[in-house]
N, C-alpha and C positions, 0 to 999 in steps of 0.2 A: 463438404463439411460446412462451408459458409453459404448462407442464403444469398442469392443475388439481390441487389437493392431493388431492381425492377419488380421481382417476385414479391419481395417484402412489402413494397408499397401497395401492391394489389391485395395482399393479405391483411394489412393493418389499416389501410385507409381507402375509402372509395375515391375514385378519380373524378375530379370536377368536369373534365372533358375527356374525350377519347384520346385526344392528341397530347394533352398537357396534364400529366399526373401531378397530383398535389404533393408538395414537398413534405418530407417527414419533419415533424417538429421535435427538436432536440433541446432539452433543458440541460445547460451546463451549470452544475451546482458547485460552489467553491466557497472558500473562507473557513468558517467554523470556529468553535471555541477551543480548539486544541492548541498545544504549543507549536504545531506545524502549520499554523494559519498562513504565515507569509509564504511558505513553500507551496501551499495550495493556490495562492494567487498567481504565482509564477507558472504553475502547471496549467491553470485555467486560461491565462492570457495566451499561452503558447497554442493551446487547442483552438481557442476562438480565432486566432490568426490563421491557422492552417486548415481548419475544417472547410469542406467544400460547400460554399454558400449556394451553389447551383442545385445541390441535392437536398440541402437541409435548411429549414427555417430555425435559426438558433435563438434560444431564449436564455439569457444570462440570469442566474439566480444566485444571490450572495447571502452569506450568513456572517454577521459581524462577530467580533470576539465576545460581545455581550449576549449573543444568541438571537439577535433580530434577523428576520428574513427579509431580503430586499430583492426587488425585481426591477427591470428596465433601467432607468437613469440612475437610481440609487445603487443598483448592483454595479453599474459601470464606474461609479464614483469609488465604491469599495475596491474594485479591481485596480483602480489607479492609485490606491494608497490612502484615500480619504477615509479614515477610520472613525470619524465622528458619527455616532448612531443617529439614524433618522428618527423623527418623532413618531411615536406609535399612533396609528389611526384607529379610533374606536369604531368607526363605521367605514364600510367600503364606499369608495367614491368612483367617479368616472375618470380619475386620473390614471396615468400609465405606470405608476409605481405604487408599491405597497410595502409597508414595513410592519411586521408582526412581532409581538413580544415573545420572549423565550418561553413564557408560560402559556402561550396559546396552545390549544389542542392540536394534535398532530395533523388532522385533516384540514384544519384552518390554515396551518402553516404552508400548505400547498394551494392556497386559495388566491383568486385573482378577481378583479372587478367584474369580469364578464363570465363568471362561473368558475368551475373547478379547474385550476391550472393542471392538476394531475390528469384529469380527464382529457384535457386538450393536448397533452404531450404524448408523443409516440414512445420516446425513450428518454430517460434521464441519465446523464453522464455525471456521476458524483465524484468530482475531482477533490475529494476531501481526504486529508491525510491525518492519521492519528485518532485520538479520542473523539467520540460523538460523530465520526464520519467513516472510519475504517474498521470499526469494532462491532458492527452488526446493528447498532442503534438506528441509524438512518435507513439501513436496509429493511429493518422491521416496518418502518413507516411506509416505504415503497410497497412492501408486501401487502400491507393493509389497504393501500390505495389501489392495489392490483395494476401496477404500472411496470413496464419493462425498464430495467436499469443495467448499466454496465458494471461488471465485476461480480465478485462472489456474493452469495446469499448471506442470510443471518448467521448460520453456523460457520461457514467458511471464513467470513469476515471476523467473527469473534475468536475463532481458534487461531487465525492468522495474526491476530493482534496480541493475544495473551501468550507470552513466551513460555510460561509454565505449562499451560495446557498443550501448546504447540509441541513442546519437547516430549510430552507424554505420548502424543500421537506419533511423533517420529520414532520414538523408542518402540512402540507397538508395531510399527511398520519395519522394524529392524534396520533403521538408518543410523549410521555412525555419528555420534555427537561427542563433544567434549564433556567431561564431568562438570556438574553444576550443583548449586545449593539454592533452594527456594526458601524465602523468608517473608514474613509479613511485617509491615511497618510497625504494627503494635508490638510484635515480638522484639524488634530492634530497640524500640523506645523503652520497653519494660526491662530488658536485660541485655545491654550491648555486649557485656563481657561474655556471657553465655553464647550469644550469637557468633562472636568472634572465634571462640573455641570451636564451635561447630563448623565454621567455614574453614579454619586452619586444619582441622582434623581430616577433612576430605580433599581440600585443595592446597596447592602450593602457589606462592607468588611467582610471577605476576598473575592477577586475576582481573576480570572485568565485572564491574558492578553496574547493573542496569535496572531501570523501572520496567516491570513486566509488560505494561501496556502503553507503549509509545514507540515512535519510529524516528527516522532521520537522525539517529544517534543523540537525541535530546536526553540529557540527564545521565549519560554514560561516562564512566571514568575508568581509566586503567590504573590499577593499584599495584605498586611495586613492593610495598612492605606494609607492616601493621600500622605504621604511623599515618599512612594515607587512607586507611580503610574507613575510619569513622566519618571524615568529611565526604567521602564518596557515597557512603550509605545514607547520610543525611540528605545529600543532593538528590539521589534516586528516590528517597522516600518523600521528597517534596512533590514529586510528579505522579506517584502511584502508591497504593496501599500494599501492592505485591512487589517484591524485589527478587532479582535473580542474580546470582554470583557465579560466573563461569571461569573455568580454568583457562589460562592463557595458552596459546599454542606456539610452539617453536623453540622455547627454551632460551637461555641466556645468549644474546648476540645473534639469534636466528629468528628473524621476523617471518611470520607465516605469509603466504600469498593469499590475497583476498580476491576470490573469484565469484562471478555472478552469471546467472542464466535467466533469460526472460522466457516465460511460459505463456502460451496463448491457446485458448480453446475452452470447450466445455467438457463433455464426456470423453472426447478424444483429443487431449491437449498435445501440443507440439512444443519442442524446446528450441531456442535459438542457439547460435554459436556461443561458446563460453568466452566471457570477457574477464579482464583483470583490472583492478584498481591498484595503482602504486601510490599510496597516500603521501601527501606532502608533510604530514605530521606523523607522530608516533603510531597513530592508528587513524582510521577514516572517521573522524568525529564530525560534529555539525559544522564547525568552521572550515574544516578541510573539504567538506561537501559543497558548501554554499558561499564561502567568503574567501576562497583561496584558489589561485590558479596553479598551485604547486603540485596538486594531485594529478597523476597521469593515467588516463584510461588506455588500455591495450586491448584492441579488438581485431581479430580473435586473440585469445591468450595463447602463449607459446606452451603447448602441451602435446604429449604424445597422443596418437589416435585413440589408444585404449583409455587414457586418462580423460580425454574429452568425452568419449562415449559414456564412461562411468558417471561423470558429473551430470551430463544431460539426462541420463536415466534416473539418477537420484533426484533431479529437479522435478521430473514428472511424477515420481513416486511421492515426493513431499507435497506436491500440488494435490494429488489424489488423497493422501492421508488426511489433509485438512479440509477435504470436500470443497475445494476452490472452484471458481468458474471465471471465465472471461480472461483475466490476466493476473499475473503474479511475477515478482522477481524473487529468485531463490539465491541465497548467498552461502558461500562455502569458505572454509579456511583450509589451506593446504600446508601441512607441516613439511618443511624441506627434508630431503633425503640426507642421511648422515654418511659421510665417507671416512674411510680409515686413512692411515698415514700414506698408504700407497695410492690413494685417490680412487679406490674402488668403493662402491656403495655397500655399506655394512648394514644400513637400515633404510628401507624403501620409504619414499614420500607417502604420507597418509592424508586422506581427504576426509574432512569433517563437515557435516551439514550444520550451518550456523542458524539461519532463520529464513522465514518466508515473509514477503511483503505483498499484501493483496491489493494495494493501491500505491504503487511506487511513484516516485517523482516522474512527471510526464511532460517536462519541457522538451523541446526538440533536441537539446543536448544532454538530457538525462540518460542514464545507462539503459533503461528499459527500451525506449525508442531506438537508441543507437545500436543496441544488440540486434534488434529486428531489422534495422536498416542494413546492417552487415550480413543479415541472413536473407536479404532479398525483399523485404517488406518496408517500403518508404513510409515516412511519418503520416502523410495524408491517408494512405491506404490502410495503415494500422488503425487509425481512427474509424474508418469505414468498417473494418473487420470487427472491431469491438462493438460497434453499434449493431451490426448484424448478429453477433453472438448474443447480445442482450435480448434482441427480438426472438432469436431461436430458442433461448432458454425460457422466455416468457410463454412462447407457444407450446413448448414441451410441458410446461406446468399446467396448461389447460386440459391435459389428458388426465389430470388427477381429480378424483372426486373428493370433495371436502365435506359433504353432507349426505346423509342417508336419503334416498329417494322415497 
């Protein structure tokens, strides 16, 4: 399934000598304009620390919150938390760093003083989370540049980011989900009362209000009653024009179990063991993920063999439904079983597919790498496999004819 790195080197780069093959040049792209900028920096720093420098020549490429592209020293400064934008250079110089304005053309954004950076790289690893990095926009740039890159393509990235479209694909694939309502920001602003009635007609409190196009639990609120709905809607609407309101799972006094599976592969994806997050807060929000030690990961999750099998199969089905590639983390909610007064199960536990994340957090302690480590794939090897999968997918694309002969 995975190409050996030696074979890949021969296929993608000519060897400078018979005994010393040239290293693959890997661009690590991080930062970006989304609300998940800081998460991206953490993921990139972890990859840069762990990647095998004997196999790869690593090129850090940063994007500031203002949209400037940085390489070399400037990119390292961004990674270290220096968020001051570098001055835009009107002409290319012989210096080792370059900053390009957000308005620069796409092909110029991957340019460097010694020619095209895109042409000099073998694979780009876009460790970009959220808008403008995980939603198909940057993937479209890579496609135009005809360069191999880690992760899903334009379609898979877009559908994996837009929760409204994602859920439509899950429904078409027959995957169980919680009831939900889709609304536009313009609808909410025009008639909040009408939107409230629509939500309450289909759903019962508690509900979760989310921006449709964002990750890392940014802009998400748990709403217990009508008094909390408007502030939650306004918060979500500040992050996206599309909003999704989902039925809470578990009922009064019964929190759902939050389960996760890591998927790896292209046309023949594999699923990791199932993991569980026990949130330190009421739900696994942004602070619980990144600013608290109270949340507890359990790997593997304590499940029956049949439950684990069902969840892993659903994860692969979700991966395929969204046309994903490379990697994804698939999240589930498990409604607890209901027992009668005699202690016997009167209602079986139910498993709901929550969402898919096509570029999950990638620090060495993030759930995606930890799930694969528990499945027998350590962090450094996981990076290797993702690079190989990117090259494999790019080679497969070469079999496609895009113009009439």
